[in-house]
Structures are given as structure tokens and as C-alpha cells.
C-alpha positions in Angstrom: 149.8 107.8 97.1 150.9 107.1 93.5 153.6 104.6 92.8 154.9 106.3 89.7 154.8 109.8 88.4 155.7 113.2 89.9 157.1 114.4 93.1 154.1 113.1 95.0 155.0 109.5 94.3 156.0 107.2 97.1 159.7 107.4 97.8 160.3 110.0 95.1 163.3 111.6 96.7 165.4 108.4 96.8 163.9 106.6 93.8 164.9 109.6 91.6 168.3 110.2 93.3 171.3 109.9 91.1 173.0 107.4 93.4 170.0 105.0 93.2 169.7 105.4 89.4 173.4 104.6 89.0 173.2 101.7 91.4 170.3 100.2 89.3 172.2 100.7 86.1 175.4 99.2 87.5 173.6 96.1 88.7 171.9 95.7 85.3 175.1 96.1 83.4 176.8 93.6 85.8 174.1 91.1 84.9 174.7 91.3 81.2 178.3 90.1 81.6 177.4 87.8 84.4 174.9 86.0 82.2 177.2 86.0 79.2 179.9 84.0 81.1 177.6 82.1 83.6 177.1 79.3 81.1 180.8 78.5 80.6 181.2 75.9 83.4 177.7 74.6 82.9 178.0 74.0 79.1 180.1 70.8 79.2 177.5 69.3 81.5 174.6 70.4 79.2 176.4 69.0 76.1 177.0 65.6 77.8 173.8 65.1 79.8 171.0 67.2 78.3 172.0 67.6 74.6 173.4 64.1 74.4 176.1 65.2 72.0 179.0 62.9 71.2 182.3 63.9 72.7 183.9 64.3 69.3 181.5 67.2 68.5 181.7 68.8 72.0 184.4 71.4 71.1 182.6 72.5 68.0 179.3 72.8 69.9 180.9 74.8 72.6 182.5 77.2 70.1 179.2 77.6 68.3 177.2 78.3 71.4 179.7 80.8 72.8 180.2 82.6 69.5 176.5 82.9 68.8 176.1 85.5 71.6 178.9 87.7 70.1 177.6 87.3 66.5 174.0 88.2 67.4 175.2 91.1 69.5 177.2 92.4 66.6 174.4 92.4 64.0 171.8 93.8 66.4 173.8 96.6 67.9 172.9 99.4 65.5 169.2 98.5 65.2 168.9 98.2 69.0 170.4 101.7 69.5 168.2 103.2 66.7 165.0 101.7 68.2 166.0 102.7 71.7 166.4 106.3 70.6 162.9 106.3 69.0 161.2 105.0 72.1 160.3 108.1 74.3 160.6 106.2 77.6 164.0 104.7 78.6 162.2 102.8 81.3 160.1 100.9 78.7 163.3 100.2 76.6 165.2 99.0 79.6 162.5 96.8 80.9 162.0 95.2 77.5 165.7 94.4 77.4 165.7 92.8 80.8 162.6 90.8 80.0 164.3 89.6 76.8 167.4 88.5 78.9 165.1 86.6 81.2 163.3 84.8 78.4 166.6 83.9 76.7 168.0 82.6 80.0 165.0 80.4 80.6 165.3 79.0 77.1 169.0 78.2 77.7 168.1 76.6 81.0 165.4 74.3 79.6 167.1 73.5 76.3 167.4 69.9 75.3 168.7 70.4 71.8 171.2 72.8 70.1 168.6 74.9 68.1 166.7 75.9 71.3 170.0 76.6 73.1 171.1 78.9 70.2 167.8 80.7 70.2 168.1 81.3 73.9 171.6 82.6 73.6 170.5 84.9 70.7 167.6 86.3 72.7 170.0 86.8 75.7 172.4 88.7 73.3 169.6 91.0 72.1 168.4 91.7 75.6 172.0 92.3 76.9 172.6 94.7 74.0 169.5 96.7 74.9 170.3 96.8 78.6 173.9 97.8 77.9 173.0 100.6 75.4 170.1 102.1 77.2 171.8 101.7 80.6 174.8 103.7 79.5 172.5 106.3 77.9 170.8 106.7 81.2 174.1 107.1 83.0 175.1 109.8 80.5 171.8 111.6 81.2 172.3 111.4 84.9 175.9 112.6 85.4 177.6 115.8 84.1 180.4 115.6 81.6 183.0 116.6 84.2 182.1 113.3 86.2 181.8 111.0 83.2 185.2 109.3 83.6 184.8 108.8 87.4 181.2 107.4 87.1 181.9 105.2 84.1 185.1 103.9 85.8 183.1 102.8 88.8 180.3 101.3 86.7 182.9 99.6 84.4 184.6 98.0 87.5 181.3 96.5 88.6 180.3 95.6 85.0 183.6 93.8 84.3 183.4 91.9 87.5 180.5 90.0 86.0 182.9 88.3 83.6 184.9 87.0 86.5 182.2 86.2 89.0 179.8 84.5 86.5 181.8 81.4 85.8 183.2 81.2 89.4 179.8 81.2 90.9 178.1 78.9 88.4 180.9 76.4 88.6 180.8 76.3 92.4 177.0 76.1 92.6 176.9 73.4 89.9 179.2 71.2 92.0 177.5 71.9 95.3 173.8 72.2 94.4 173.2 70.8 90.9 171.9 72.0 87.6 168.5 73.6 88.3 169.4 75.5 91.5 172.4 76.9 89.7 170.2 78.4 87.0 167.7 79.7 89.6 170.4 82.0 90.9 170.8 83.5 87.4 167.0 84.0 87.2 167.0 85.6 90.6 169.6 88.2 89.4 167.3 89.2 86.5 164.3 89.4 88.8 166.2 91.8 91.1 167.2 93.9 88.0 163.6 94.2 86.8 162.4 95.0 90.3 164.9 97.8 90.8 164.2 99.2 87.3 160.4 99.4 88.2 161.2 101.2 91.4 163.6 103.7 89.8 162.3 107.1 88.6 164.2 109.1 85.9 163.0 112.4 87.2 166.0 114.3 86.0 168.0 114.4 82.8 171.2 116.2 81.8 171.3 118.9 79.2 174.1 119.0 76.7 176.3 121.1 79.0 176.0 118.7 81.9 173.5 120.7 83.9 170.4 119.2 85.5 167.0 120.0 84.1 163.5 118.7 84.9 161.6 116.6 82.4 159.2 119.5 81.8 162.0 122.0 81.1 163.7 119.4 78.9 160.5 119.1 76.8 160.3 122.9 76.5 164.0 123.0 75.4 163.3 120.2 72.9 160.3 122.1 71.4 162.4 125.4 71.3 165.1 123.6 69.4 162.6 122.2 67.0 161.0 125.6 66.5 164.4 127.3 65.9 165.4 124.6 63.4 162.1 125.0 61.6 162.5 128.8 61.5 166.0 128.5 60.0 164.7 126.0 57.4 161.9 128.4 56.5 164.3 131.3 56.0 166.5 129.2 53.8 163.6 128.0 51.6 160.8 130.6 52.0 159.0 129.6 48.9 158.6 126.0 49.9 155.3 125.2 51.7 155.9 124.0 55.2 153.9 120.8 54.7 156.3 119.8 51.9 159.4 120.2 54.1 160.7 117.1 55.7 160.8 117.2 59.5 164.0 118.7 60.9 164.5 115.6 63.1 164.7 113.4 60.0 167.2 115.7 58.3 169.5 116.0 61.3 169.2 112.4 62.4 170.5 111.2 59.1 173.8 113.0 59.8 174.5 111.3 63.2 176.5 108.3 62.1 178.4 110.5 59.6 179.2 113.0 62.3 180.6 110.3 64.6 182.4 108.1 62.1 184.2 111.1 60.5 185.3 112.5 63.8 189.0 111.4 64.4 188.6 111.5 68.2 185.5 109.4 68.1 186.9 106.9 65.6 190.1 106.5 67.7 188.0 106.0 70.8 186.1 103.2 69.0 189.3 101.6 67.8 190.6 101.7 71.4 187.3 100.1 72.6 187.7 97.3 70.0 191.4 96.7 70.9 190.7 96.5 74.6 188.2 93.8 74.0 190.5 92.0 71.5 193.3 91.9 74.1 191.1 90.7 76.9 189.6 87.7 75.0 193.0 86.8 73.6 193.7 85.1 76.9 190.3 83.3 77.1 191.3 81.5 73.9 195.0 80.8 74.4 196.0 81.0 78.1 194.5 77.8 79.5 196.1 75.5 76.9 199.4 77.4 76.9 200.1 77.3 80.6 199.0 73.6 80.8 201.3 72.5 78.0 204.3 74.8 78.8 204.2 74.9 82.7 202.1 71.9 83.6 199.6 74.0 85.5 196.2 72.7 86.4 192.8 74.4 86.7 193.7 76.1 90.0 196.7 77.9 88.4 194.7 78.8 85.3 192.0 80.4 87.5 194.8 82.3 89.4 196.1 83.7 86.1 192.6 85.0 85.1 192.3 86.5 88.6 195.6 88.3 88.2 194.5 89.6 84.8 191.1 90.9 86.1 192.1 92.1 89.6 193.6 95.5 88.6 190.4 96.4 86.8 188.3 95.5 89.8 190.5 97.5 92.2 191.6 100.5 90.2 188.9 101.3 87.6 187.3 104.0 89.7 190.6 105.7 90.4 191.5 105.5 86.7 188.2 107.1 85.9 188.9 110.0 88.3 192.3 110.4 86.7 190.7 110.6 83.2 188.3 113.2 84.4 191.3 115.4 85.6 193.8 114.8 82.8 191.7 113.5 80.0 191.7 110.1 78.3 194.7 110.6 76.0 197.6 110.0 78.4 196.2 107.1 80.5 194.9 105.3 77.4 198.0 105.8 75.3 200.2 104.7 78.3 197.9 101.7 78.9 198.2 100.4 75.3 201.9 101.1 75.0 202.7 99.3 78.3 200.4 96.4 77.3 202.4 96.1 74.1 205.6 95.6 76.1 204.0 93.1 78.5 202.5 91.2 75.5 206.0 90.8 74.1 207.1 89.6 77.5 204.3 87.1 77.8 205.4 85.3 74.7 209.0 84.7 76.0 208.8 82.2 78.9 208.7 78.5 78.2 209.2 75.3 80.1 213.0 75.4 79.6 213.2 78.5 81.8 211.8 76.7 84.9 210.7 78.8 87.9 212.0 82.0 86.3 209.8 81.6 83.3 206.8 81.1 85.4 207.5 84.3 87.4 208.0 86.3 84.2 204.7 85.0 82.8 202.8 86.0 85.9 204.4 89.4 86.0 203.5 90.0 82.4 199.9 88.9 82.9 199.7 91.4 85.9 201.2 94.1 83.7 198.7 93.5 80.9 195.9 93.7 83.5 197.1 97.1 84.7 197.5 98.3 81.1 194.0 97.1 80.3 192.6 98.9 83.3 194.0 102.2 81.9 192.3 101.6 78.5 189.0 100.2 79.7 186.0 102.4 79.1 187.9 104.8 76.9 185.6 104.4 73.9 182.5 105.1 76.0 184.0 108.2 77.5 185.2 109.6 74.2 181.9 108.9 72.5 180.1 110.6 75.4 182.3 113.7 75.2 182.1 113.9 71.4 178.3 113.7 71.3 177.9 116.3 74.0 180.4 118.6 72.4 178.8 118.3 69.0 175.4 119.0 70.5 176.8 122.0 72.4 178.2 123.5 69.1 174.8 123.2 67.4 171.9 122.3 69.7 169.4 120.0 68.0 171.7 118.9 65.3 170.7 115.3 65.9 167.0 116.0 66.4 165.0 116.6 69.6 166.0 113.3 71.1 169.5 112.6 72.3 171.5 110.1 70.3 173.2 108.5 73.2 171.7 105.1 72.6 172.8 105.1 69.0 176.3 106.3 70.0 176.6 103.5 72.6 175.4 101.0 70.1 178.4 101.8 68.0 180.6 101.2 71.1 178.9 97.9 71.8 179.4 96.8 68.2 183.2 97.6 68.4 183.6 95.8 71.7 181.6 92.8 70.4 183.6 92.7 67.2 186.8 92.6 69.3 185.4 89.6 71.3 184.5 87.9 68.0 187.6 88.5 66.0 190.1 88.1 68.9 189.6 84.4 69.5 189.6 83.7 65.7 192.9 85.6 65.1 194.8 84.5 68.2 193.6 80.9 67.9 194.7 80.7 64.3 198.1 82.2 64.9 198.7 80.0 68.0 198.0 76.9 66.0 200.0 77.9 62.9 202.9 79.9 64.2 202.9 79.3 67.9 202.0 81.2 71.1 205.0 83.7 71.0 204.2 85.0 67.5 200.5 85.3 68.5 201.4 87.5 71.5 203.8 89.6 69.3 201.1 90.3 66.8 198.7 91.5 69.5 201.6 93.6 70.9 202.0 95.3 67.5 198.2 96.1 67.4 198.4 97.5 71.0 201.4 99.7 70.2 199.8 101.1 67.0 196.6 101.9 68.8 198.5 103.5 71.7 200.3 105.8 69.3 197.0 106.8 67.7 195.5 107.4 71.1 198.4 109.7 72.0 197.7 111.7 68.8 193.9 112.0 68.6 192.2 111.3 71.9 191.1 114.3 73.9 191.3 116.6 71.0 188.4 118.3 69.2 188.8 118.3 65.4 189.4 121.8 64.0 186.4 121.5 61.7 184.1 121.3 64.7 185.3 124.7 65.9 184.2 126.2 62.6 180.9 124.4 62.3 177.7 126.3 61.8 175.7 127.3 64.8 
């Protein structure tokens, strides 16, 4: 019996089932964040024992290695999405991304100098970008628009847990088992990812209205759209020979980024996605030093603060996704950013002079920011998904015969990565120059402004779209 192919393949019913596809994608997305943060507790040991770098240069090397991943992810986001959309098979794209992640991880693991370490992190970033973009595009193909928030909420919860579990697991394993066994666990996660992706069959895809179609019917629809577009082009320019006309896919594909980046709803969603990342990484940069100097807390208390910050997302993301499916993204997202602004102001108030009361206020503020962030997480992805499907519904084939989900999610990835890149730079600079309270107030202003914009634009279809040509 065939391993891959049609309905006669081994285990076709469960290998092509939506639950199995979503499970495979969720684990793969988990691994991208898991591997991104897995190196954090290991890096000081690598710098000291393997790279033989002087302690005076340790902080610079750490910053360089950690920022390289974000920088490479930023500059490769759009090309990755463009190439992924051009490759007919998402399986091939996804496997290539996972293999790139594995190669990058192996290079990081065996690195004995900084250049090899940076090359490994860069390849990891490219692979992680590809897995994230193609994975979300596969999710969008698998679920209907009415379930987008619920599914992305659950996937987002599992995905974000990688940021928390990565350093916790690697730090524990490094202490208990040593360097090489710790890295073997990371490799094992990638092997599981690749194996599950080989087993998975994408036998169904979603049409632009959220209905299920077979691959064969999707091909027929794609050809019909192309033929309709070609007929319209011929009617407009009857005197022009057909062979001289550019392909309709090329004409329409050129308008994709313009259509997205001139859509107020989509742009606001992307800004929300950027700001959510910006707020999250603010605490990676500033929290450990602040609570150590102000409250005298040690590593255990620092870890507790990050757990409080991340726990609401791990627990409530799916429920928030269901809420967004029912009421839309506008109200939860606006409420999340506006409430986060209030808690960001609160987090800058406590200091050592307030004693126990100050510590309690700080912990409550961190928990409030975690809840607010949960309300905003995934907003950009959901909005881009809805905008792309609505634009396609208005004029089928406007972006060519292939869906542009990978390109759309590459823009989301760029915005999120830009937030993770600029957040530490801005907050670190303000903390050093003006102090921690002023830093938190500045981020509060950003959160408040974005919350107001979310209340105005999210969940609304621009009027120009209603009058667009069909």
C-alpha cells in the first residue's frame, strides 16, 4: 500500500485529518520558539568553555549572538514568504525549513568560534522563519474563517510556551546531564517535527469562503479563475495578441503588498503584532536587573516573574481565541493594549523604599501585563488572515492562482521580529539614560496609542473594498 498519495495511502484518514495536521503544525511552531530561547542558559557556558572569550567581552558576544537571530529573521521574512508561495508543495517548503533549523542547530552545538556560532544562528533563523510562515499558511488552509481565532489561539498558546520551556529545560538539563546531552534533546525535537511532517497528508484545503475542497477541485477552481481573468484581459485589450500579454498571475501578484499595506485594518493588525512583541521583550531586557537592584531578588524570584508574565497566555489563549471568533478582534485587542498601558505605568512606580507593598504592586502589575498581552496576542495573524480571505472573496484570483497566505504571514513575522529587535534597544537605552520608570511610561504610551487605533480600525472592512471591482 502506498505511503503517500491518494485515499489508498496507509493511514490516510487520520494522516489527513485536521486535528493531526494542526497538531503537527503546533509542534513545529513550538520548536521554533523553543530553539530560539534554548541557547540562553547554555550561551554563558559556551562563551567561557568552548569559545574561550574573555569575560570583559562576554556581554557583547551574548548580545551579538542573540540579536543575530532577530536580524536575520527580519531581512529574510519577505523573501521566505515569496519563495514559499512559489513552491507548489507546502510539504516541500516545510520540510526544507525544518531541515534548515536542524542544520543550524547542529552548527550552533559544535561551534568553537563566534563566526560558526553566528552562521548557525542565522540558518536557524531562516529555517524558523520558513516553518512559521508555511505552518500558519497551512493552518489557514485547514480551518474555516469562523474558527480562525479559536485555532490560532490554541496554536499560539502552545507556540508561546516554547519561549518559556526552552530555557527552563536547557538550564536544568545542562546542570544535570552536561553540554552534549542537552543539545541532543533539541535535535530530538527537530527529528520528531520532521517525522510528523513526513507522515502528514494535506489532502484538503480551504477555499476563500472557508469551505473544504479537495485538491483536484482546488486545481479546477484555480484554472477556472485563470481562464476568467484571461478572458477579461482579452476583452479589455482585444487587439493585443495573447502571447504578448503578461500572465495574469504576474499582474495580480504585483498588487498583493499594496493591497495589504494600504488596508487600514491590516496595517493596524500589523502594528498590534509589532507592539505585542515589543512589550513582551521589554521585560527580557530590563526586568532581571531591575528587580535585582531594587528588591534584592535572586534568580528564583526573576524566574517567578517571567512565569507570572507568561502564565496567562498559556492558560487563556484558547479561550481568548474563541472570544475573538464570537465578538471580533477589536474589543479584546483594544482592551488588552489599554489595560496593559495602565499596568505598565504601575510597574514603574514601586521601588525599594516601598518595602513589601512595592513588591506586591510590582507582581500584580506584571500579572496584569500578562493578561493584557494574552488579549492582544495573535491579533495581527487573525486580522491578516481575515483581510486576505475577504479580499479574495471580493475578487477571486486577484492575487493569482496561488494563495498568498505565506506572503501575508511573512509580513506578520517581520513585524513581530522587528518588535523583538527594537524593543530591547529602546527600553535598554531609556533604562540606562532616564531610568526604569520613564522606560515603562514610554512603553505605556505606545500601548495606549495602539489600543486606541485598534478600537477604531480592527474588525472593520474599508469602504473602498466594498466598491472594488469584481
